[in-house]
N, C-alpha and C positions, 0 to 999 in steps of 0.2 A: 442610574446616574442622576444626581440631584439637578434641579433646574432653578435658576435665579432669573427673576424679571427685573431688568433695569429700566426705570422710568425717568428719562432725562432728555431734554430737547437738544442737547449737545451731542451730536453723533460721535465726536471724538472721545467723549467720556465713555459712551457705551462700547465703542470699539476697543478702547484700552482695557476695560473691564472684561470684555469677551475674550481677549487674548490672554489676560491674566488667568481667568478661570479655566480656559481650555487647557492650560498647562497643568491643571490640577483636577482634571476629569470632572468638570462641572459645566453643564450646558447653560447657555445664556439666551434669554429672549430680550427684545428691545422694544420699548414704546416711547414715542416722542412727546406724548401729551397725557394728561390724567385720564381723559376719556378713552384713549387707545389702551392705556394700561389697565383700566378697569374692565374693558371688553376682553382683553387677553386673559385676565384672571378668571373670567367666566368660562372661557373655552379651554384653557390649558391647565395642566397639573403643575403648579408652581410651589416650590419649597421655601422660597425666601424672596423678599422684594427689597431692592435698593432704589430709593427715590430721591430726586432732587427736590429743592424747596421752592424754586421759581421756574416758570416755563415761558411765559410771554415776554417778548422783548421789552426792555426798559422796566421790568418789574423786579423789585428787590425786597419787597416786604416779607416774603415767605408765606403770605396768606394762602397762595395756591397749594403749596406743599402741605400746609396745615389742613386745608380742606380735603386734599387727596388722602392724607393719612387717616383722617376720621372716617372717610368713606370706605377705605380698605378695612379698617378695624371693625366697622359696622357689618360689612358683608363677610369678612373672613376673620373672625375674632382671634383665631389661634395662629394666624400667619405671621411669622417674624418679619419686621420691617426695619431696615437700616436707613437712616437719613443722611444724605450727603448735603453738607451745609457750608456756606462761607462763614468765616469767623464773625462776621457782622450779625449772623443769625444764630449764634451759639445759644443765647438765652431761650429763643423759641424752640430750638432743638431739645434743650434740657427739659423744657415744659412738656414736650411731646413724649420724651422718654418717661416722665412721670405719669403720663396719660396712657402708657402702654407700648410705646415704641421700643424695639429691642435694643437699639444702640444708635449712636450718631458718629459720623466721621467728618472732619473738616477737610475741605478742598485746599490744596492738593493733598490727597491721602497718602498714607504709607502702605505700600503693598503688603508688607509683612503683617502689619497690624490688621489690615483689612482681611487677609486670609485667615488669621487666627480667629477674628470675630465671626467670620462667615462659617468656618468649620465648627466652631463651638455652637453656633445657632442651628446649623444643619443637624448636628448630633442631637441637640436638645429637641429639635422638631421631630426627628425620627423617633426618639425615645417617647415623646408624647403621643405620636401616632400609634406606636406599638402598645402603649399603655391604654390608649383609647380603644383600640381594637380588642385588647384583652378585656377591658371593662364591658365593651359591647357583647363579647362572647359570654362573659359572666352573667350579664343582664338577661341575655336570651335563655341561658340555661336555667337561671332562677325563675324566669317567667314560665318556662315550660314545666318545671317542677310544680310551681304553684297552680298552673292551669290543669295539669294532668293528675295531680295527686292531692290527697288530704294530708297536709303537713301538721295538722293539729296546732297551728299557731306558733310553731317553733321560730325562734329568733336566731338568725345567723347571718354572717357576712363573709366568713372565711372560706376559701376554696376547700380546705380540709373538711370542714363541716358539710359543704356541698357534696363532696365526693361520698361521704358516709351516708348522707340523705339519699343520694341517687341510688346507691347500692341497696339501701333499705327498701326503697320503693320498687326497685327492680325485682327483688326476690320476694316481695310481699305476696304476689298472686300465686306463687307455688305453695305446696304444702310441706316443703323441705324444712327441717328444723334449723333455726338460726341461733347461733351463739354470739351474744353481744359482749365484747370484751373492752375493758378500759378501766381507768382509775375510779375510785370513789368520787362521787359528785360530778361525773362527766355527763350525766343525763341518759344513762342506759335505759331506764324505764320509759322515758319519753320516746326513745327510738323504738322500743317494743310496742308502744301505743301506735306509732306511725305505721309499723309493719302490720299490726292488726287492722288499722283503719283503712288500709289499701289492699287487704286480703280478700279472698273469696268468702271468708267467714266473718266479714266486718259487721254483719247484722247480728252476730251472736255475741255472747258475753266476753269481756276481757277481764280475766281474773289474775291477780298478782299475788305471789307468795314469796316472802323474804325468808329463804331457808336459814339464814343466819340469825334470825330473830326468835327462833323457837327452840325450846329444850329438845334434845334428841329423842326423848320418849314420846313426844307429841307429833313428831314429823309424820309418822305413818298415818295417824288419825287425821292430820291436816290434809295430807295428800289424798287419802282414799276414803275418809269418813269412818264412822264407828257406830256400832249398834249400842243400844242402851245396856249399861252394865259392863261394857267392854273394858273400862278402866274406872278407877275411883273418880267420882264426880260426873260420870256419863249417865245422866238420868234419863235421857231420851236419845233416840237415833239422831245422827247428824250427818249431813253429806260432806264429802271432802271437796277439795279444790278441783279434782278431775271431774266429778259430777257437776259441780257448779259451772265449769268451763265447757261442758259438752256443747258441741256446735259452734264453739268460738276458739279463743286463744287463752292458753295458760302460760303466764310469765313466771318463770322460776328464777328469782334473783338470788345472788350469792350462792350459786349452785355448788361451788367448791366446798362449802361448809356442810353439805349433806352427808350424814353418817353413812358408812359402808352398807349397813343393813338397809337403810332407805334407798341407797343407790341400786341395790339388787332388785328391790320391788319396783323402783321407777323404771329400770331397764326392761323389766317384764311387761309393764303396761305400755311402754313405748313400742315394744315389738309386737304385742298382740292386741292392744287396745282394750284389754280385759283386766279386771282387778277384783279384789274382795274388800269389803269394809272390815275394819278391825272388829273381831268378835263375830264374824259371819262366814259361812261356808258358801254363800251364793255369789257366783260371779256376775259382775256387771260389765257392760261394754259402753265405751264412749268414743266419740271422734273429736279429737282436740288438736289444734295447732300448737306446737311447743316452741316458745322462745325462751331461752335461758340467758343468764348474764353472770359474769364474774369479774372481779378485779384481781383474781389469783392466777398464778401460772399453773394451769391444769397439768401441763406436761411434767412440771416438777413434782406436783402432787402424785401423779401416776408413778414417777420414778421412786417416790417415797412410800408407795403402797397405800396412799390415802385416797386415791380416786381411781375408779375402774376405767381401764383403757377402752373397754367395749362400750361403756356408757359415754365416754368422751366422744367417740366417733359417731355414736347415735345422736348426740346433741349437736355436734359440730358439722351439720350438713353444709352450712355457710357460716363463716366467721365474719362478723361485722365489728371492726376495730374502731373505737372512738378515741381519738387523740386527746391528751390532756389539754386544758385550756391554754397553757403556755405555748403549745404547738399550733394553736389557731388564734393568734393575737387579734385578728380583725373582728373576732366575735366579742371582744372584751367590752368595748364602748357601747355597741348596740344592746348587748345584754344588760349592762349597767343602767342605761337609760330606760330599758324596759322594766327594770326592777324599781325604779324611782316612783314614788307616789306623785299624783298630780300636784302641780305647783312648785315642785322642786326641780332644780337642774344642777348639773355638774360644772364647777368652775374649771378654768383651763389647767390650774395646777393639780386639781383632783383627777382630771383626765390623764395628765401625764403620769401621776402616781399610779393610777390603775394600770396603765400600759407598762410601767416598769416592774410591777410586782410579779412574782413568779407564780402565784396562785396554786400552791400545793394542794389546796382543797377544792380546786376546780370551780365549776359553776356554782356549787353550793356555797363555797366560801365567798365568792363574789356577791351572790345574792344577800348573804348575811351582812357583809361589810357595807353594802350600799343601803340596805334597809336600816341598819343600825345608824349609819351616818345621817340618813334622812330624819330619823327620829331625834337625834341629839344635836343636829346642826342648829345654830341660833338664827340663821337666816335662810332664805329660800335657795341661796347658792351654796352648794356643798363645797367646802375647801378640802385640800389634801389632808390637813390635820384632822378633819372630821372623820376620815376613813379609818383612823387608828391603825394604819399599816406599818410595817417595819420601817426603820429610819431610811434605809436605802431607797424605798419608794417615795418617801416624803421629800427627799432631796431633789426629786425630779423637777420641781418648779424652780430650782435655784442653780441651773447649769450654765447660766449666761457667762460666756467667756472661758468656761472650763474646758478641759480636754474631754471629748466624748469617750465614754468607755465602750466596751464591746456590746453591752446590752443596748446602749443608746443607738449605736450604729446599726445593729441588727433590727431594732425597732423602726428606725428611719427607713431602712431598706424595705421592710415589710409594708410600712404605711404607703410607700411610693411604688409598690409593685416591682421592686428590684431595679427601678430606673436610677442609675447612679447619679446622673446630673441633678435629678430632683431630690434625691436623698442628700446629696452634698449641700444643696441650697437649704434643705430642711435643717441640717446640722450647722449651718453657717460656715461651711467650708468650701474651698474651691474643689473642683473635681480631682485635680492633682493631689491635693491634701488628703482627700478621701481615699484615693488610690493607695497612697503611702500607708495610711492606717489599715486598709484592708490587707495589704501585703504583710504588714507587721503583725497583725492579729491572726493571719491565716484564714481570712474570710474570702470565699470564692467571689470573683467579680461577676459571675453570671446570675 
C-alpha cells in the first residue's frame, strides 16, 4: 500500500486528506512543520509528499514552502512532491514546478482532480522504482561479467547481448563444442574469441578458418595440412589449421558451407583427435577445442542432404544464438559511438535515425555506416543525412506532431525499459493515448 506524507500545519487539512486517501487504499502520514516532515522522510518509506507553502502564523510569502521543497529535492531527488497553495502563491508554485515539483493544487482543492494527480504520480513513481531496480540488477550483472571474465573489450548494453555473453562465459571452461548461430555481421567470431579467452586452453592459439572463403578442393589441405607435392603448387610441407590450433581453439566459421567430403574427414578428427595430412599416410594427433559458426539453418541443410546429421550433433554440444542487431536495440548507440573516430559525435537526428533503421547487415553494416559518415561529414557533428540510410530512418528527426508509428512506439518502449508512463512522455503522448495505440497496434502492455 502506498504512503503519502502530508506536511501542513493545519490539522484539518491533513485529516481531510487522510480520510480521502483511506477510501482509496492509501496510507497517510502527517507532519505539522518542515523539520518534522524532513525527519519523517528519513525514518519512513514515503511514496509522495503533499506540502503546504506556509507554516508559521501570519506568514503568507510562501518562502517556507519554497525552502522545504528545495530541501526535499536535495535529499530525495526522485520523490514526487505536490504543492498545496493559495491562489496568491500561484506564480511561486509554477516556478517550483519548473524546478522539479510534480504538480500544484490550489486550496480548496478538488478531490477528484487530486486523486487523479496522486494516482498518476504514484504509478509513475512505482514504474521508476521498478526501472531503477532493473537497472541496478543489470549493472550488477554487467559488473560481475566484467570482473569474472575476459570480454575482449566487447561493447554492449542490451539484455539480449548480456544473455549471450553470460552463456558464452558459462560454457567456456568446458571442452564441449559450441555452435554459434546468427545472421551475418552479428559478431560470431568475437563471441568465439570470448569463449577461447575464458577457456582452459586460453594460453594456446586461437585459429580461425572461414569455410566459405575457400575452394572446395583446398578445404582438406587447409584443415589437415599437406605434404610437398600433394597438389599442384605444394612445393613444401604445410601444416593445417588443426595442427596450428593444437592446444588451443579452432574456430570454423560458415561451417554450413563445408563440402560433404570435408564433413566426413572433419567428423573423424572430431571423434578421434587423429588425422592425416593430404598426401601422407602418417597419422597425427591433436587436442583442439572446437567452436563453429553458421548463419545457415543446418537442420534444413540436413533435410536436403547437404549437411551430415552426425556432424551437426558433434558440433552442436551447446548452441549459442546471437540475435540480429534489430532485436538488441540498446546496443545500437553504444556501438555507433564506439565506431566513431576521436573528435566526432552523433547529432540527435543521427541517433534517432540509427535507432529507426532495421540494420539488415547487423553490426557490420552499422560500423560501415558510422565510419563512412565520419569520413564524409563536413563537421564534427554527424547528422542523419551523413549516414546515407534509407529515407524511413532519415525521417526520424522530423516526427514532431506526427502520429508515432509502430516502430517509434516499440523503440520508445525499449528505451524506457517497458515503463509505459515514461514511454508515453518520450513520445509526447498521455498514458491513455499510448494505451489506445498499443491496443490498436496489438502491442502487449507488459
